[in-house]
C-alpha positions as CSV (number, residue, x, y, z in Angstrom):
1,M,-41.4,12.6,-15.2
2,H,-43.2,13.0,-11.9
3,M,-44.5,10.0,-10.1
4,K,-48.2,10.2,-9.1
5,K,-49.0,10.1,-5.5
6,E,-51.6,7.6,-4.1
7,Q,-54.7,9.0,-2.4
8,I,-55.2,7.7,1.1
9,Q,-58.5,8.0,3.0
10,I,-58.9,7.7,6.7
11,E,-62.2,7.7,8.5
12,H,-62.3,8.4,12.2
13,S,-65.4,8.4,14.4
14,L,-65.5,11.5,16.6
15,N,-66.8,11.5,20.1
16,S,-69.0,14.6,19.7
17,T,-72.3,15.6,18.3
18,S,-71.4,19.3,18.2
19,P,-70.7,20.6,14.7
20,G,-69.3,23.8,16.1
21,I,-66.6,22.1,18.2
22,I,-65.6,19.8,15.4
23,W,-65.5,22.6,12.8
24,K,-63.2,24.6,15.0
25,I,-60.8,21.7,15.5
26,I,-60.5,21.0,11.7
27,S,-60.6,24.5,10.2
28,T,-59.0,27.0,12.6
29,E,-55.4,27.7,13.5
30,G,-56.2,27.2,17.2
31,G,-58.0,23.9,16.5
32,L,-55.4,22.5,14.1
33,S,-52.5,23.4,16.4
34,R,-54.0,21.1,19.0
35,W,-53.5,18.0,16.9
36,I,-51.8,18.4,13.6
37,A,-48.8,20.7,14.3
38,D,-47.2,22.4,17.3
39,E,-48.1,25.8,15.9
40,V,-50.5,26.8,13.1
41,K,-51.0,30.3,11.9
42,E,-53.5,31.5,9.2
43,S,-53.1,34.6,7.1
44,K,-54.6,35.7,3.8
45,G,-55.6,32.3,2.6
46,K,-52.5,30.5,3.7
47,F,-51.8,28.2,6.6
48,F,-48.3,28.0,8.2
49,F,-47.5,24.9,10.1
50,T,-44.6,24.4,12.5
51,W,-43.5,21.2,14.2
52,G,-41.0,21.2,17.0
53,D,-39.6,24.1,18.9
54,E,-38.2,27.2,17.3
55,W,-34.9,26.9,19.2
56,S,-34.3,23.3,18.4
57,H,-35.1,21.0,15.5
58,H,-38.2,22.2,13.8
59,E,-39.9,21.9,10.4
60,K,-42.1,24.5,8.8
61,R,-44.5,24.0,5.9
62,S,-47.0,26.3,4.3
63,A,-50.2,25.4,2.5
64,T,-52.7,27.4,0.4
65,M,-56.4,27.1,1.2
66,L,-58.2,25.7,-1.8
67,E,-61.7,25.5,-0.2
68,R,-63.3,26.0,3.2
69,V,-67.0,25.2,3.5
70,R,-68.4,25.8,7.0
71,Y,-69.4,22.6,8.8
72,S,-68.2,20.6,5.9
73,H,-64.5,20.6,4.9
74,L,-61.2,22.3,4.7
75,R,-59.0,21.6,1.7
76,L,-55.4,22.7,1.5
77,Q,-52.5,22.2,-0.9
78,W,-49.0,22.2,0.4
79,D,-47.0,25.0,-1.2
80,D,-44.0,22.6,-1.8
81,E,-46.3,19.9,-3.4
82,T,-45.0,18.6,-6.7
83,D,-48.1,16.6,-7.6
84,P,-50.7,19.1,-8.9
85,D,-53.6,16.7,-8.0
86,A,-52.5,16.1,-4.4
87,Y,-54.2,17.9,-1.5
88,L,-55.0,17.6,2.2
89,E,-58.7,17.6,3.1
90,L,-60.3,17.4,6.5
91,K,-64.0,16.8,6.1
92,M,-66.8,16.2,8.7
93,T,-69.9,14.2,8.0
94,R,-72.8,13.4,10.3
95,T,-74.1,9.8,10.5
96,E,-77.8,9.5,10.3
97,V,-77.9,6.5,12.7
98,T,-76.2,8.0,15.7
99,G,-76.1,11.7,15.0
100,G,-72.4,11.5,15.6
101,Y,-69.7,12.8,13.3
102,I,-67.0,11.2,11.3
103,L,-63.8,12.9,10.3
104,H,-62.7,12.0,6.8
105,I,-59.0,12.7,6.1
106,T,-57.8,12.7,2.5
107,D,-54.1,12.9,1.9
108,F,-51.6,11.9,-0.7
109,A,-48.3,10.0,-0.6
110,F,-45.9,8.2,-2.9
111,P,-46.4,4.4,-2.6
112,E,-43.2,4.0,-0.6
113,D,-44.4,6.7,1.9
114,V,-48.0,5.5,2.5
115,D,-47.2,3.5,5.7
116,S,-45.3,6.3,7.3
117,L,-48.0,8.8,6.4
118,L,-50.6,6.5,8.0
119,D,-48.5,6.3,11.1
120,I,-48.3,10.1,11.3
121,W,-52.1,10.3,11.0
122,D,-52.5,7.7,13.7
123,Q,-50.4,9.8,16.0
124,N,-52.3,13.0,15.0
125,L,-55.6,11.3,15.8
126,E,-54.3,10.0,19.1
127,Q,-53.2,13.6,19.9
128,L,-56.7,14.8,18.9
129,R,-58.3,12.3,21.3
130,M,-55.9,13.3,24.1
131,A,-56.2,17.0,23.6
132,T,-59.9,17.3,23.0
133,G,-61.6,14.1,24.0
134,L,-62.7,13.7,20.3
């Protein structure tokens, strides 16, 4: 019997009104490697993520792209995912009021892992801000 994961949603206001810049950051290997992992490669509908250095402790995970809609969202499913309903989605939306953009992150975790996953996303978003000014 597999436990169901909980969906977590994070909203983060972005310091940019440029859809092109934001889209690159959330949907390309070069953009994602600036804030989600140390290295990201994309090939044939798959994304390969590496954290840490090759010659020391490192972790690798691969994900299959489920959907990529330009200037909207990227949805991936980790290849080692056991919950068939779980996915990772990075979505950008424009606010009518300011014309700015909001990054919506949808991810999944077991109840006991939610806090640590939220901490990881806090670190990722801090890295995003430091690396890109977003």
